[in-house]
C-alpha positions in Angstrom: 33.3 10.6 -22.9 29.6 9.7 -22.9 27.8 10.4 -19.7 26.7 7.2 -17.9 23.9 9.1 -16.3 21.8 11.7 -18.2 19.7 14.2 -16.3 17.2 16.8 -17.5 14.6 19.0 -15.9 11.3 20.1 -17.5 8.5 21.9 -15.6 9.6 20.8 -12.1 10.1 17.2 -13.2 13.6 15.8 -13.1 14.5 12.8 -15.3 17.5 10.6 -14.4 18.4 8.1 -17.1 20.9 5.2 -16.7 22.8 5.4 -19.9 24.7 2.2 -20.6 22.2 0.5 -23.0 24.9 -1.7 -24.6 25.7 -3.1 -21.1 22.1 -3.5 -20.1 22.4 -0.3 -18.0 24.4 -2.3 -15.5 25.7 -0.5 -12.4 29.4 0.0 -12.9 31.5 1.8 -10.3 31.7 4.8 -12.6 28.0 4.9 -13.1 27.4 4.7 -9.3 29.6 7.7 -8.9 27.6 9.7 -11.4 24.3 8.6 -9.8 25.5 9.9 -6.5 26.7 13.1 -7.9 23.3 13.6 -9.7 21.4 12.8 -6.5 23.3 15.4 -4.5 22.5 18.0 -7.2 18.8 17.0 -7.1 18.7 17.4 -3.3 19.8 21.0 -3.5 17.8 22.1 -6.6 14.5 23.6 -5.4 13.1 23.6 -9.0 12.6 19.9 -8.9 9.4 18.6 -7.3 9.3 15.1 -8.6 12.1 12.7 -10.0 11.7 10.0 -12.6 14.4 7.3 -12.8 14.6 5.2 -16.0 17.0 3.4 -18.3 18.2 4.1 -21.8 16.9 2.0 -24.6 13.7 0.0 -24.8 14.6 -3.4 -23.4 16.3 -3.0 -20.0 15.7 -0.7 -17.1 18.8 -2.0 -15.2 20.4 -5.4 -15.0 21.9 -4.7 -11.6 25.6 -4.9 -10.7 28.1 -5.0 -13.5 29.2 -8.6 -13.0 31.9 -8.4 -15.7 33.5 -5.6 -13.7 33.0 -7.4 -10.4 34.6 -10.7 -11.7 38.0 -9.0 -11.6 37.6 -7.5 -8.1 39.4 -8.8 -5.0 37.2 -9.8 -2.0 37.9 -6.4 -0.4 36.9 -4.6 -3.6 33.7 -6.6 -3.8 32.8 -5.7 -0.2 33.3 -2.0 -1.0 31.3 -2.3 -4.2 28.3 -3.9 -2.4 28.4 -1.2 0.3 28.5 1.5 -2.4 25.4 0.2 -4.1 23.6 0.0 -0.7 24.5 3.5 0.1 23.5 4.8 -3.4 20.1 3.2 -3.1 19.6 4.6 0.4 20.5 8.0 -1.0 17.8 7.6 -3.6 15.3 6.5 -1.0 16.2 9.5 1.2 15.6 12.1 -1.6 13.1 14.5 -0.1 10.8 14.7 -3.1 8.7 11.9 -4.6 10.7 9.5 -6.8 9.1 7.3 -9.5 10.9 4.3 -11.1 9.9 4.2 -14.8 10.7 0.6 -15.5 11.1 0.6 -19.3 12.4 -3.0 -19.5 13.9 -5.8 -17.5 14.6 -4.9 -13.8 16.7 -7.7 -12.4 18.9 -8.0 -9.2 20.2 -4.6 -8.3 17.9 -3.1 -11.0 14.8 -4.2 -9.1 16.5 -3.1 -5.9 16.9 0.3 -7.4 13.2 0.4 -8.2 12.4 -0.7 -4.7 14.3 2.4 -3.3 11.8 4.6 -5.2 8.4 5.7 -3.9 6.3 4.5 -6.8 7.0 2.1 -9.7 5.4 2.2 -13.1 6.5 -0.6 -15.5 6.3 -1.4 -19.2 4.0 -4.3 -20.0 7.1 -5.8 -21.7 9.2 -5.7 -18.5 10.2 -8.6 -16.3 11.2 -8.2 -12.7 13.2 -10.4 -10.3 15.9 -11.1 -7.9 18.0 -14.0 -9.4 20.8 -13.8 -6.9 20.2 -17.1 -5.2 20.9 -18.8 -8.5 24.4 -17.3 -8.3 24.8 -18.6 -4.7 24.5 -15.1 -3.2 21.6 -13.0 -1.9 20.2 -9.6 -2.9 22.7 -7.2 -1.3 21.3 -3.7 -2.1 18.2 -3.7 0.1 16.2 -6.4 -1.6 15.7 -8.6 1.4 14.5 -5.6 3.4 12.5 -3.4 1.0 10.7 -6.2 -0.9 8.9 -7.8 2.1 7.9 -4.3 3.3 6.3 -3.7 -0.1 4.7 -6.9 -1.1 4.6 -9.0 2.2 6.9 -11.6 3.6 5.5 -14.6 1.8 5.6 -13.2 -1.7 9.0 -11.7 -1.1 10.4 -15.0 0.2 9.0 -16.8 -2.8 10.6 -14.4 -5.3 14.0 -14.4 -3.5 14.1 -18.1 -2.8 13.2 -19.2 -6.3 15.1 -16.4 -8.1 12.3 -16.4 -10.6 11.4 -13.4 -12.8 7.8 -12.3 -13.2 6.1 -10.3 -15.9 4.8 -6.8 -15.3 1.1 -8.0 -15.1 2.0 -10.3 -12.2 4.1 -7.6 -10.5 1.0 -5.4 -10.6 -1.1 -8.1 -9.1 1.2 -8.6 -6.1 1.8 -4.9 -5.5 5.4 -4.9 -6.7 4.5 -2.1 -9.2 1.7 0.4 -8.9 0.9 0.9 -12.6 1.8 -0.7 -16.0 1.7 0.9 -19.4 2.5 -0.1 -22.9 6.0 0.7 -24.1 4.8 3.5 -26.3 2.8 5.2 -23.5 5.1 4.5 -20.5 7.0 7.7 -20.3 3.9 9.8 -21.2 2.0 8.1 -18.3 4.9 8.6 -16.0 5.2 12.3 -16.8 1.4 12.6 -16.4 1.6 11.1 -12.9 4.6 13.3 -12.0 2.8 16.4 -13.3 -0.2 15.5 -11.1 2.1 15.2 -8.1 3.9 18.5 -8.8 0.7 20.4 -8.8 0.4 19.8 -5.1 2.2 21.7 -2.3 5.9 20.8 -2.5 6.6 21.2 1.2 3.5 19.1 2.0 4.8 16.3 -0.4 8.2 16.3 1.4 6.5 16.2 4.8 4.2 13.4 3.7 7.1 11.3 2.5 9.0 12.0 5.6 6.1 11.0 7.8 5.6 7.7 5.9 9.3 6.8 5.7 10.1 7.5 9.3 7.3 5.5 10.6 7.5 2.3 8.6 8.9 0.3 11.5 7.1 2.2 14.3 4.0 1.3 16.2 0.8 3.1 15.1 0.8 5.6 17.9 4.4 6.6 17.3 3.6 7.0 13.6 0.6 9.2 14.4 2.7 11.4 16.6 5.3 11.8 13.8 2.4 12.6 11.4 1.2 15.3 13.8 4.7 16.8 14.0 4.9 16.9 10.2 1.4 18.6 10.0 2.5 21.3 12.5 5.5 22.1 10.4 3.1 23.0 7.6 0.8 25.4 9.5 2.8 28.6 8.9 3.9 28.0 5.4 3.0 30.4 2.6 1.8 27.4 0.5 -0.8 26.4 3.1 -2.3 29.9 3.1 -2.2 29.9 -0.7 -4.0 26.6 -0.8 -6.8 28.0 1.4 -7.1 31.1 -0.7 -7.2 29.2 -3.9 -9.9 26.9 -2.5 -12.0 29.9 -1.5 -11.5 31.6 -4.8 -12.1 28.5 -6.8 -8.8 28.7 -8.7 -5.7 26.6 -9.2 -3.2 27.2 -6.4 0.2 28.6 -7.3 2.6 26.9 -4.8 6.1 28.3 -4.3 7.6 25.8 -1.9 7.6 28.4 0.9 
């Protein structure tokens, strides 16, 4: 049986690929199970310092929930399916290392919500992004109503959610929905270049920086600064910090070990 999620590691960069191109990489129950299993593996693999998430093929990143599968579900099964997607995306958001969504094509509904659970988003110039749920008389149910306004502001988020409109990558870049766009031919190369740049930095520091940011999003400034200070203190006695100081003094590239 073909794997619904493919995963590989090269030079500290993990690449998770949604592998249902004939079904627009839609999130079936089986795929969600494989995603969760892969995320659990990533959490415990110290070789991985940055994770890329992308979709198989060149047209679709992820079309969201598998509506063909959901059409045959009971109300109880639908409730469970929505909760599973929520929990899966929360697990992705909680991955300790930086996570980059490599949006190789259309990211709609749950597909965009998956990208929102990542730290950084880089999109193909051919991609379209949107939350069309209102047109189906439902709402985004995998974090879209919460993560989108935190990323692009309340007004822009309400506009996208209320209209259900899809926007092109250029517009997504303008409103801060994605951080970078690339041509289809250079997308993965640019994503790997970004990930490589990230992995050259201290891995413990990256985790603490993410932890400080994520844990303070809903805090007042002073509470956030206190959490930042706590994170900084946890780095003081690491081998990586001392290596960084030595490398700076010796004018060489630091060799971080994540210790």
